[in-house]
N, C-alpha and C positions, 0 to 999 in steps of 0.2 A: 625611238627610246634608244639612249645607247645603257647597255645593258651596265649591272652591279659592276664591282669590281671584287671580288676575292678576300675573302676577311681574310687576314695575316695569320699564319701560325700562332702559339704564344712565343717569349722569352726562349723557354728554353722544352724543346719536345721530349728530349732525354730526362725526365723529373715524377718521382711517384711523389702523391700528396697521403698526408696523414693528418687525420682528425684526433687533437689531444685533447682529452676531458680532464678538469680542474687541472690546469697547469702548473707546474713549478714555478716561483716560491707562489707564495701564501696571496691567496686573494692579489694576483694578478694583472696590474696594471702598464698598459702598453706606453704609455704616458710619462711614467717615472723611470729614469733613468739606470737605477740601480737594480730597480726589476727586470728593463730587459737586459740587461747584463746577465745577473742569475738566470732567466730561462734560455739565452742561448749558448750563456755553460754547462747548464746540464742537458741541451741537446749536442754539445760538441762531446761532452764526456761520454755520452751513450753511444754517438753515431761517429765522432770525428770531426774536425773542422774541414776536412776536404766535401763530405758529401755533403754537409748541411750548405743551403743557398735561400732561402729566407722561409719567412713565417707570417702568415694572414692573418689578421685582426679582423674583427668587425666590432660594431657598439653594439650591438642589439644578440647575441651569439649568448648564450648562455653557458658562462666560465668553457668556453670552447676555443681555440687556436687551430689553423692549420699551417703544418711546416712542410715545409717544400724541401725532397731528399733529391738529387741527382743518382740518375741511375743508368750504372755504366759500362759501356758496349752496347747500346740501344741499334747507333747510328751507325755503327761500322759494322761493314762486310764479314767481318770475319772474329770472330768473338772469342775470348779468352776463357775457357774454362775454369781458372783458376780466379779469374773476377766475376765470373757468377755465383761461384763456394763463398766467396768473400761477402758478398751482395746478398745473397740467403744469410748469412749467419748474422748479417748488420739487420734485416728484417725478420730475424727472429732475436735477437737482442732487444730490437723495438716497441717491437708490437706487444700487445697484452698489459698486466698491470706492473705501476711502479710503487714499490711498498716502501716509502720517506724514512723510513726507520732501518733500510737496508740499504739505501744507497746513497744517504747522508752520513758525513761523518762524525759529525757533533747535532743530531736532531734534538732542539728543543721539547719539551714535555708536548705541547700543541701539536708541533708539526709528526713525532713519534705515530700518530694516530692518524694521516694523510695518507691516500695513497693517488697517484698518476694512473690514467688508461688512455692507452692510442691505440686506435682503427684504424683501417684504412676507410680513405675517401669514398666519399658517393664521387666527388668531383676528378677526374682523370685530366683535366688538361687546365691550363694557366686562365685563360679566356673563360671558361664553365666557371671557373672561380670568381672573375674579376665580373661574368653579369650576374652574381649570384649576393654583389654589395661586399667582397670582402676588399680589403687594403694590405697590400704587398710591402713588409721592409727586408728589404734585401739584407745578407750577410756581408758586415764590417769587419773588415780583417786587426782594425783596433780593438774590436771587442775581448780580443787574444793574443794582446801584446803583454808580457810579462807573468799570462797564465799557464797554468796546468793542471790537469784533470785533475793527481791528485790531490790538490789545495783544499778543495771543499764532498768530492764525493771520494766512494768509494773505487780503489785502482786493485784487479781488474772488476769490471759493471754487472754487475752481480745479476744472474737471470730474471727475466720476469716472472709473472705469474698468469695462469688462463682468467678471463672477464667478460662478462656478458655485456651486453651494450649498456648504455644509461636508459633511462624512462625519463624521453623528453616530451612536450606538449604536442600533441600531434597535429594539430594543426601548424605547427614548421612542418619547412622542407628536414627530413633525416641528413646526418653527417657522416652517421658512423655505420661503416658495414659490420658484419661477424666477421668474428676473426676466423681466416683460415687454416684448417685443421692440419695441414702441411704443417704449419710455424708454430702453431700454437694446439696441442689435443686435448679436445676436455676432459675434462675427468669421469671416473666414470660413475653410471647412476647410481644411488646406496643399493647392495641387496635387500632382497626381499627378504620380512620374517620367514623362517622355517615354518609349515605348517603345521602347526598342536604345539608351537613352542606357547612362553609368555609374553612374548610381546604377540606374536600374531593371534592371541588371545582378548590379549587386553585390544589389540586396535580394531577386532569386530565384535566383542559386546560394550567397546565407550561411546554410549550412544549419545552420552551427554551434553549441554550447551558448553561450549569454549569461552572463557573469560576472558576479555577482552583486558587492551589496557585500560590502566587507569589515568584520568587525566589530573596533570597535579597541576599547583600553580591559579590562575585565576583563569584559566580555561576550567579546573575545575571545580568551582565555588558557582559559576552560573549567573543565574541571576537573583538578585534580593541576596544573597548571602549562601544561597542552596547546594551543599555536596553534590554535583554529577559527577555518574561513574559508568562507565560504556558496556559494564559486568552485566549479564544476561541472567535471569533467573528460569529457570525450571517451574517454579508453582505460578500461581494467580497472582495478579497482585490483589491484596487488602485490599477492598474500598469501604469507607466508613461510610455510616449509614447518610442519609441526610437528616438536616432536623428540619427539611420542612413539610415533609410527610407524615404522614400518619395513620391511624387504621379507619376505613371507609366504609359507611352502612353495606355497603353493597359487598361486603366482604364479609362479613355475619352470615353464616348459610340457617337460616331458619328451617325450626324442621316441619317436614312434610308429610310424613306418617301421625294424624291425631291420635291413633289407637295407641300411640308409643309414646311410654310414661317415661322413657330419658330425656332429661331438661339438657338443656346447652351447657358445654362444661364449659367450666372457670379459668377463663385467661388469667395467667399471672407472670410477668415481668421479674419479681423481684421481692422481694418486700421495698411498704413505701417507706421511705426514713421520715424523722419528725418535721412535721412544720418550722420551718424558724421561726420569732416572733418579726413584729415587722412586717409579714410580708402578706400584698392586699390580696384578698379572699379569691378562689377559683370562678370564673364567671361564668363556667357550665353551670355551676349550681343554682344561677339567678334564671336559666331559662325554663318555662314548662315546657310540657313536652304540648305540643299539635293537636287542639282537640279532631276529636274523632277518629284518631287515630288509636292511643294508646288506652289502656281502659287501668283504672287503681282501683282495682274492687276488690274481695278482698278472696282468701284463700276459695272461698266455697264457689262461687265461679269456675277457678282454676280447676279445681276436681269434678265439676260439675260436666263442665266442656271437654275434662280428660276421660273421663266416666262415657260421656256419650257418644262421643268419636265423630263427629256432625262438625268441624273444623277443618277446612283444606291446608290453611296456613295457618301459622300461630307470630308472634312478635314478641320478641325476648325485650326485657326491662331490663337496660343498663345499669348501675348508678356507679360512677365515674369514682377514682380517688387519683391523682394526682403523683406520677410518680419523676421524681426529679433522675435519678438516674437515668431514661430513658429521654427526658428534654425538660426543659424548664419553659412554663409557658409565662412568654409578659407581653402587655401590648403597649404602643406608643402611646406618650404624654399627649393631653387631650383628643384622644377618641372615646368615642362611647362604649362601654364592655361587649352590650348584645348586639349592637350594627354592628361590632367587628368581626362576629364568631360567624362561620358559615354553617348551615343546620346540615349540609349532606357531609361535611367532615367532621373528625374526631382525633387528636391531638394525641399522641403515644401517652395515653391513660392506661391503665389496668381495671382489668374488669373484675373487680372482688364476690358479686353472687348478680346469678341472675334468675329469673322466673318468668313463666311461662301464662301470659291470659291471650284469651278470646278478644278479636277483635269485632269492632263494635256492630252492630246490622249483619255479621256473619250468618247465614242459615248453609240447610243443605241442600238449599237450590243449586242448580251448577245455571250461573248467569250467561254464560259462552260454550251453547252444544257445541253451536259452529264451529267453532275453533276444534274442540276436544275430537269432532268427528276428523275435522281434513287431517289433525295430526295422527290421528290412531287409523287414517284409512291404510289399506294392504297395498303392498304392491306388487305384482307380479313378479315372484322368484326365477331363476333361470334354471331351467332343467339342467344343463351341463355342470356349472360352477355354481349352483346355490345361493346367487348374487343379487340383490333389487336391481342393478345399477350398472348391469354386463354394456360394455361399448360395442353397438351394431358394427364399429371397423375393425376390431377387435372377434369379439364371437360369434361364430356361426349361427347358434341360434338368436340370438339378440337382432342379428340381422333380417335372418325369416321372418321374426313376428313385425320388424319396423317393414317387409316389404308386403306382408299381408294389411299391415294396416293400413299403407298408402293403399292398395289395391281394394279395400274397403271406402276409403275416401275417394277415390277417384269414381266408384259407386254409386256412392248418395251425389256424387255433384252431376253424375251424367243422367240419375235422375230426376233430382231439383229442375238441370235446364232441360230436360226433356219436359217436366208438367210445366215449365216456363212459354216452353213453345207451344202447346197446345192450347192454352190461354191467352193465345198473343192477338187472334183475329176475333174473340168475341165482342158483340156490339159493335161491329162494323160491316155489317150485311148491306145488300146490296136492294134498295127499294125505287118505291116509285118517288119521282119529287113530290117532298110536299107531304108522302104517305108514308116512306119508309121511319126506319130508328133513328137513332142520334148517331150513325154512323156515316161512313157514303152517302150522297146522293137523298140523303133524307134531311127533315124540318124538326128540328126538336121542340120546337114553337108551337107547333099543330097537336102535338098530346099533350098539352098544358093548359088546351083552353083557346078560344076565338076572341079571349079577352083583352082590350086592347091595356087595361088599367093594369100595370104593373105590380102592384101592391094590393092587388084583390086576389 
């Protein structure tokens, strides 16, 4: 198979390629002839008509074009120093940030805030540019007939400024190389504040959150007309109390000490407002207490139970008054009041009075002695740390105690296995056939008699 012929070189090897970000004019379109004229005349005003050779465009490029500038004296055997110096000045004048308000003679209000940035291109040959999908438009001498640079642009052309590469999509191939320091010197970094100065102290002590930009317009309204903001707050946001939760019976702490005469504290969440006319009665008042749980006896039983001290637990009687400042209790239409009330749930009503009464059937006898003994069982304490729950992998004393317990366990298991081995051959002696025991060589039927009737 014949070898592939070498790829021919580009159109002009003596050329440099530059990436122009946001080129002049505004919203440049290469399909519009007037935009093309403005664009090429801006390049000619900066670098000259002769060095400018072509520009490349790509429909999917993000506001970028590639400009092709002729590099003089590269293929010549003898280089002219004056030409080299002139080309270096051209690169210094073309690279960097072009501010439209400085280069245009009559910029509009919108053009005064615009800039164009020029960087060295990552492509170094015409073939590399074409393979990347760029289309070349060569320079046409008819574009510059009857035109002079001082008609639209400032003459002499002002110097450019240092700039950084634009932030582009990381999924795209980069087109801009950093500005060489020999052509555009970066500005010096900002000086650090003097130690002990007011700026230094404020920078050290300022640890609060930084307020972000406030979204305006439709972005700030968000869903449902709410006003959203990216500002952060150091304090925790306030959360409104839920209206579906209330006081549960488990949250009421019962009196544990029967000898104490202190009753439960009266819980109040604010004064109860007057009941408006027409409001239905509170359905909680219709529910009687469960039978056998609460006693509605007189104060004599309470005084006797308090003096005797024989009760381990007491139950608090709670009378509830609706507090509309906390919640409003309503039921749906067509629902039974008593059927929809959960017996283990108390909504937000204030407790106005509390009384203590003994439980029915309660006596001084302990009905669960085993549980009390298990709960009060003593746990050996560590002699080194004085704690009952030292880990054997950490504490040396706990490790020694565990080894002793394991040794005792192995000793008990050895004794049990020895006892089982000694009783293994019992009842299995060797006697005469028909006269031995129930073991090997014997017949158990002779020991039970010679009767052939199994039911006798």
